[in-house]
N, C-alpha and C positions, 0 to 999 in steps of 0.2 A: 491308241498307243503311239508314243513318239517314234519308236524305232521299228514298228511293225510294218512289214511289206505285205501287199496283197498277194504277191506270188513270191514265196521264199526263194532265195538264191541258192544254187548248188555251190559246191566247193570251187569248181573252176570259175564260175561267174563271180564268186566272192573275191577270189584272188585277182581277177581282172579289174574288178571295181577298186580294190585296194591300190593297184598300180596306176590305173587310169580310169576314172569313173566314166560310165556311159553318159555321153552328152558333154564331156569335158569338165575341167575343174571349175569353170565359171558356173555351170549349172549346179554342180555339187555344192559350191559355196553359197549360192542363192538358196538352195534347199535347206542347208544348215541354218542360214539366217532366218528363213521363213519359219522353220520349226522353233528356233530360239524366240522369235517375236511372239509366237502363239502361246508361250508358256504362261500359265495363269499365276503370275506372281508380280511383286513390285519390281519396277525397272532396276532399282539399285541392287536388289537381291539377285536378279538375273545377271546383272553386270558383274557382281562379285563372283558368281558361279562361273561365268565366262573367263574371268581373270584367273581363277583357280585352275580350271581345266586347261586353259591355254598354256599357263606356266608349266603345268605337269606334262603337257604334250611336248614341250621342248626338251625336257630333261630325259636322260638315259635311264628309263625305268621299264625295261621290256617285260611285258606280262603283268605289270603292276600299275599301269596308268589309270585304269578305271578305279581301282581301289584307292590309289593315292589321290585322284581327283575327288572322289567321294569324301575322303577324310579332310582334304583341304577345304572343300566347300562347306562341310559341317563346321570346321574350325572358324571359317570366315563368316558363317551364317549366310552363305550364299545358296542359290538354287542348285540342287544336286543334279537335276537333269541338264541344266545349262552347263554345269561343269563337265558332264559326260560329253556333251556336244562340243565343248571347247577343246577336248583332247584331239579332235579331228583336224587341228590346224596344221598337222604335218602329214606327209605321205611318203611312200617309198622313193619317189623321184627326187624330192627336194631334201630328204633327210641326209643322204651322203654328203651333199655340199654343205649343209648346215653343220654336220658333224665335224668336217674338216675345219671349218671356220671356228667352231667352238673349241676344238682341241688346240688349234693354233693360238687362240686368245688365252685359253687356260695355261698353255705352256709359257706364254709370255708373262702372265700374271704370277705364276708359281716359280718362274725361272728354271723350268725343266729344260735340260739340254738334249733330251732324247730326240733322235731324228724322226721327223714327222713325214714319212713317205709311205707309199702303198706297201712297199716291202717291209718296212719297219712295223707298220700296223698289222700286217698279215702275220709276221713273226710273233708279235705280242699275243695275238689271238690264238695262234697255234700253240705256243708254249703254255698259255693259260688253259686251253682245252686239254692239252696233254696232262697237265698237273691235275685237273679235275678228274679225268678218267683214271689216272694212276692212283689218286687218293681214294676214289670210290672203290676201286678193286682192292686197295689195301685193307679195306674193312673186312674182306673175306679171306685174306691170306696174310702172310707174314712180311710183306714188302713194306719198306719205309715210305711214309708220305713225303712229298716234296711240295714246297710252297713258293719257290723262287719265281716261277713263271707267273703265278697268280699275283705275287707281290709286285712284280714288274708291270703287269697289266694294270693293276690297281693304281700304281704311282704314275705310270707313263701315259695311260690311256683313259681310264675311267674317271679318276678325280679331275684331271684337266678338262675332260669333256664336260663333266658336271658343272664345274666352276665357270668354264667358258660359256656354257649354255645358260647359266643362271642369269647373267647380266643382261644379254639381249632378250632372254625370255621374259624378264621382268618388264623391260622397256616396251616390248611388243604387246605384252599382255595388258599393260596399262593403257596403251593405245586402244586395244580391244575393249577395255572397260569403259573408257570415255566415249567410244563410238557406239557401244551397245545401248547406253542410256537413251539418247535421242531416238534411236531406231525403235526401241521397244515402246517408248512414250508415244511416238507417232503412230505406230501400229495399234496400240491400245486405244488411242483417241479415235482413230478411224473405226475400230471395231465397236467402240461404245456408241459412236455416231450412227453406225449401221443398226446397232441393236435398238437405239432410241427411235430410229426411223421405222423399223419393223414394228415396234410397240405402238407408234403413232398410227401406222397403217391399220394395225389390228383394232386400235381404239376407234378409229373412224369407221371401220367395217362393222364393229359391234354397234356403234351408234346408228349407222345406216340401217342395219337389220332391225334394231329396236324401233326406229322410226317407221320402217315399212310395216312391222308387226302392229304398231300402234294405229297406223292408217287402216290396216285390214280390220282390226278390232272396231275402229270407229265406223267403217263402212258396214260391218256386220250389225253394229248397234243401230245404225240408221235404218238399215233394211228391216231389222226386227221391229223397230218402232213403227215404220210404215205399214208393215204387215198387221200389227196390232190395231192400228187406226182403221185399216181397211176391213178388219174382221169385227170391229166394234159395233155398238147399237146403231141401228139405222142403215147398216150395210145391206145391200140387196141380197 
């Protein structure tokens, strides 16, 4: 299995791996590339899957990245497992910096004048969370639902983030697409060469065993013929 571990991680170890993988990000990146290269599919299909998963990984879709990556890979006729691997292009350490960059770019594209500061972002999240809780409780009582905080969060935070992440996400995912093809081709050629080498060794071994068996049979036939000649007429 692609994602199966020999020793399953506990919750604490899993959280540590999400923040900083054991062995560092370089080792984690090499692991993902290694798994990606071993996928049994055509290089272009794997590359399309990586593009789909990488793009989804940049977008603000919390809790829905795997589902969205699966759908995008199916739509693009890419490898689904490659798409799931591609979503690991972000991590909790780099995401905040990318989010600020994406929201800044999105504000500039949309012409949003809302202040992009830690305080402003925190207030937007706070008001949206308060509206969500108030509207949820309003289902069970007679209170009036409020949507102002959610509308502000949608307009000032989420949509600019989505638009600002979409452009660099497409560019970086295209880079991943074109880098993936030669990597997978090289790995598959090396794998096929090793497989051919193993087949050739097995063929030579079978030929050697067949030759040895033939020599043994020949020696047996010769010994049997000599024995018959010694036991024939005129033998003492």
